[in-house]
N, C-alpha and C positions, 0 to 999 in steps of 0.2 A: 462476470457470473461464473462460478465454479461449475465444472462438469460433474455429473453424478454418474458413477459406475456401479452396476449391480452385480452381485454374486448370488446365485441360487445353489445352495448346497443340497446334494442328493445323496443321502447316506444309504446304509444297507439294512434299514429297518424292515422287519418282516412281520406279518400278522399270522395268526394260527391257520388261516385258510391258504389255499393254493394260489389265490389271486393276490399279486403284489400290490401294496398300497398305492403305488404311483398310477395304478389303473382305476382306482376309485374315482368316480366322477363328481364334479362339482359344477352345477349349471351347464351340463353337457360337455365339460372339459375335464381332462385328467388333473389330478392335484398338481403335477409338474407343470402342465400348461397354465393352470391357475396361478402358480407361483411366479412364472415368467411374466404373465400379464400384470400381476400385482406390482412388480417393479418397473415394468415397461413404461407406464404412464409418467413416472418421475425420473427415470434414469435414461441417460443418453446411450448407454450400451449395457446389455445384460448378458452375463456369461454363466453357463451351467458348469458345475464342478461335481463330478461323480466320485464316490468312494472307490478306492482301488480294490484289487483282488484281496480278499481277507479283511476288508474294511479299513477305513481311515478315520482318524479323529477329525472333529470339526475344525480344529486349529490347522491340521495338515491340509484340509481342503481349502481353507481360507488362504493359506500360504501358497498353495498351487494356483489358486485363482488369481492372486495378486501377481505372481510370477508370470502367468500367461497374459495378464493385462499389460504388464511392463513389456513383454515380448511383442505383443500385437500393436500396442498403442505408443510405446515409448515410456521410459521411466519418468520423464518430465511431465507427461500427460497425467500419469497416475499421481505423482506428487502434488500436482495442482488441482486434484479432484477430490470429491467425497466418495467414499465407498460404502454402499449399503449391502449388508449381508443378511440373507434370509434362508431359513431352514425350510425346505419344501414340505417337510412333514409336520409343520405347524400351520395347518390349513385355516385356522380361525383369524389369522392376521388380516388387517383391513388396509385399504388404500389411505384412509385417514391416518393410520399409524405411520405409513411410509412417508406421507407428506410432512408429518410432524418431525420425523427424524431428519429428513432432507432440509427442512427449514432451519433447524438448529445448526446444521453443519454449514450450509451455504452462508448463513449470517455470522459465521465464525464465533458462535456462542460456546462451542465445545470442541474438543478433539475426539470425543467419543460420546455417543448417545446410546443409552441402554434402556430397553423396556424391561420392567421387572414384574413378576407375578404378584398377585395380592398376598399380603402378609410377609413379603420378603424384607430382609433387613439390609441396610446399607451401612458399611463400616465407616471408620473415621478416615479423614484425609482423602475423600473421594474414591475409596476402594470398596469392593464388595466382600462380605463374609462368604465363607465356603457354602453356607446354607442357601445362598441366593439362588433363585431360579430365574434365568433370563428368558425373555420372549423375543423372538426375532419379529421384525427386522431390527438389526443393530446398525449403527452408523459410525464411521471412522473417518478421521482426516487421513487422506491418502498417504501423505509423506510420513506421518507419524506411524501409521500402521505398517508401512513398508520397512521403516527403520527397525521397528520391534521384531518383525518376522525375519529380517535378514541379519540381525545382530548376532543371533545364536548364543546370547549371553545367559539365557535361562530357558529351561524346559517348560513349555506351556501345555498343560494337560487338557484344558477345556476352555470354553469361550469365556467363562468368568475370569480365568487367569489372564486371557488375552485382553479382555476389557480393562482389567486392573493395570496391566503392563502399558497399554497405550495411554491410559489416563496419567500414569506416572511420567511417561516420556513427554506428554503434552501438558506438563505443569499442572496436573490434577484438574484439567478442564473437562470434567465429566458432567453431562446433563442426564439426570435420571427421570424416567417417565413411569410413575406407578400405573399399572394397568388395572382398570376397573371392569372392563368388559370380559365376557367368557373367553377362555383361552385353553389351549391344550395341544398335545402332540400325539402322534400315532405310536403305539407301543407294541412290543412283540407279543404281549399277552392279550392283545385286543382282537376280538373277532371282527370279521368284515362288517357285520351289521352295526357293531358298536362304533367302528371307525367311520362308517358312512354317516351315522348319527352325529358323531363328533364334527365331521366336516360341515354339517349343516346347521350347527347351533349358532344362532345369532340373536334370537328374540325371546323374551320371556312372555308368559301369558298375560294378556291385559286383564286388569281387575274388573269385577262386576261393576264397580262404581264408574270406571273409565268407560266401559261399554254403554252403560245406561245414561251417562252424561253427554254422550255425543249423538243426540237424536237429530242428526241433520239429514235424515232420509225422509223423503215425502211419501213415496209409494214404491214398494218393491215388488217385482215380478219374480215368482218362485216356480221353477220347473222341478218336477220330481217331488212334489209335496206329499205324495202318498208313501214315500219311502221313509226309513227311520231318520236319516239326517235331515231330509227336507221337511218332515213333520216337526222335528225339533227346532228347525229354523223358524217355521211359522209360529210355533209356540213362543219362542223368544221375541219375535217381532210383536206378537200380540201383547206379551208382558210389558214391552217397552212402548206400547201404544203407537206403533208404527204401522201405517196402513199397508196392506199387501194384497196381491192378486195371485192366486195359485190355480191356474187352469188345469183341468183334468186332461187325461190322454185323448179323450174324445174332442176336447176343445182345441188342443194343440198337439198335433201328431209330429213328434220330433224325427220320425223316420223320413218325413218329406216336407215339413214346414220350411218355407223359404223367405216369406215376407215379414212375418212377425208384426202384424199391424198393431198389436197391443203395446208395442214399445212407446208409442207416442203418449201413453198415459202413465208412464213410470219413469223414475230417475235412477233406479238401481235394479240389478238382476242377480239372482242366485240360481245357478244351473247345477242342480244336484241330481238330475235324472241320470240313471245308469242302467245299462243292460249287461246281462251276463247269462251264458247258457243258451242264448238264442243262436241264430246263425252268425257266422263271422261278419256278414254284410250288415245285419241289424245291429250288432254290437258296435261296429265302427260308425254306423250312421248315428246312433244315439250318443255314444260316448265322445265322439270326435267330430264327425262331419256336421252334426247339428250345431256345434260350437262355431265351426267355420262359417256356416250359413248365418248364424245369429250375428256374428261380428260383421259379416258382409252387409247384412240388412241395417245394422247400426250405422255403419260407415256411409252407406248410400242414402240413408234417411237423415244424415247429419245429427244423429242422436248423441247426447253427451251424458256421461254418468259413470257409475261404478259397476263392474261385473266381477263376481267371484264364482269360479268353476270348482266343482268337486273332483279332485284328482285322487291319487292313491300312491302309497309307497310301492305298490306293485309296478309302478312306472320305472323304478330304479333298476330292476333287472327282471328278466322273464321268469314268471312263477310256473312251476309244473302244474299242468292241468288248467292253466289260465293264460295261455299264450296270447290269444286275441285280446282278452281283457287288458292284460299288461301292455300290449302293443298300443291299444287305443288310448290308455292313460299316458304312455310315453309320448305319443303323438300330440296329445293335448298340451303336455308340458313344453314340448318343442315349439308348438304354436305360440304359447305365451312368451317364451324366452325370445323367440325370433321377432314377434310382431308387437310386443308391448310398447316399445319406444315409438313406433309408427302411430299406433292408436292413441297413445298418450298425447301426441302432438295435436290431435284433433279433439281432445277432451274426453276420450274414452279410456278409463283405467281398468286394466284386466289383471287379475290375480287368481291364485288357486290355493285351496287348502287340500293337503294330501295326507290323510290319516292312515295309520296302520289298521289293525283289526278293530272294527267298530261293531258294537252289539246291535246288528240289524239283520234283516232277512237275507240280504245279499251276502253278508259275512258267513251266515250259516251255510249258504250254497258254496261259497269259496272254501271255507274251512269248517266243515261240519264237526260238531262235538267240542269246539273250543270252549273252555271254561269261561264264564262271564268275567271272572277276576283278571283274565288276561286280555280283556277287550276294553276299548275306550267307550265311554258313554256317548250317545249321540248328542246329548245336551252340551257336553264339553266341546265337541266339534262345532256345534252351532254358535257357541260364544266366539270361537275364533273366526268363523265365517262373518258374523256380524261386525266384529271388530275390524276385520280386514276390509269389509264392504264400506265402512265409514272412514277408512284411512286415506291419506293422500298419496299412497304408494301405487306403483304400477310395475308389473313384471316380477312380483314376489310369488314364490311357491313355498308355502308354509307346511313343513313336515311335522306331523304329530305322532308320537310313539307312546305306547302304554308303558307304565312303570314310573318313569320320571314325570309323565304328563307335562313335559316341557314342549316348547315349540321349536322345531328344527327347520331352518329356512335358508334359502338362497338369497344373497344380497340383492336388494331391489333398487330400482331407479326411483328417485323422488321427482315428482312433477309439479 
C-alpha cells in the first residue's frame, strides 16, 4: 500500500479586516487547524508550508514542501508515495474529496488527480486550458511530482501549469473530478463576515415539498412558543398536521426545571426559548444551562429522539452590548459540538439552527431600528428547524444569513 503524504499550503491572503483569515473559526477550530485535520484522516504525514516574506507562489510552496519531505523522510519514501496538496484558504473542501483523490492515486489510476470548478474546461491530451479553476485537494504521484519540480526545465507559474506538467511526465495519466458541491476561496476583497459565511456553506435550503413529505414526527415539545421563531415553528407544525405541546413559562420554568417529565410524551423537541436583557445568571440559565439540564434528563430517562436548539450567529464572536447573550450561544454551540457524538450513540440527535437578524421582538431589543428588509422572516427559520428536526443528522449547526437566504453550516456527523 502506498504511503500518502499531505501538504497544507498557507499563503499570504488577507481580508479587509485586521483579523487574518487563518484565525476565522470553523467548528471551533481555525481554518489552518481544519485544513490539517482534513488531510490527517487519509495521510500518513501532513506538513504545513507557509509563504515566505513577500509571498510565494503556490508552486514554490509545493516545491518547498516536497524538498522538506525528501529531507525528512528520504527521497525513496517520497517517490513511492502519493502527495496530496491542499490550499488552507479553500475551506469548503471535504473529507470525501480527499478520499476520492487518495483512492485514485493509491490504485495507480492516475499520476495526477485534479478537482475542477463547475463550468471549467479541460483541454486536449489530458491538459487544462488557462481558464481552468482548480480546487484543492490535488493529488500527485510522488516520483513524477518530484521529477517535474527538480528538473527546472520549465517555469511553472501556477498550479494549473504544475498539474499539466505532471500529467505530461506521467504519460497523460490525469484523472479529472468535476466539482458539483459549493466551493470557494478567501479573497483579499472579502470582509470577515463574508469569509465566515463562506467557511460555513455546505447545505442548501430544503424545499417545502421535502419538509412536508417527511412527516415522521409523532409529537413535538416546543419551548419558547410565545416568541417569534417558536410561534412560527408551532404554525408550521400545525400546517403539517404534526401534533405538538407548547408549555407556557408557568408550566415549565426553564430557570430551574430539571426533570422535564413531559419528555415521555414526545419524540422530538424544539428549544427556541431565549433570554436577553435580564441578569447574566438568568440569560445563561435559559439560553445554555436549561439545555444542559434537558439533555441530562433525556439521558437519565433513556429518551430517544431529535432535538433542535435555537442558537445565533452572535455565537461566532462577541457582539457589543450583548456579551452575555453571545457567550450563552457560544456555550450552546460548544455543547453540541462536544457532546453530539456521545448522545447520538444513545439515540439522541442534537442540532442547532443559528440565524442572523430575525424579525422578532428579541431582535428589536438587540438591534433596535433595523429595517425589516435586512432581517430574516421567522417562518423561514422555522422551515429550517423542522427540516433539521426530521433529519438523521447530529452535531450540525446550521447558520442562516439574510441576503442570500442560504444555509451556512458546519459539517455534521451522520448517525
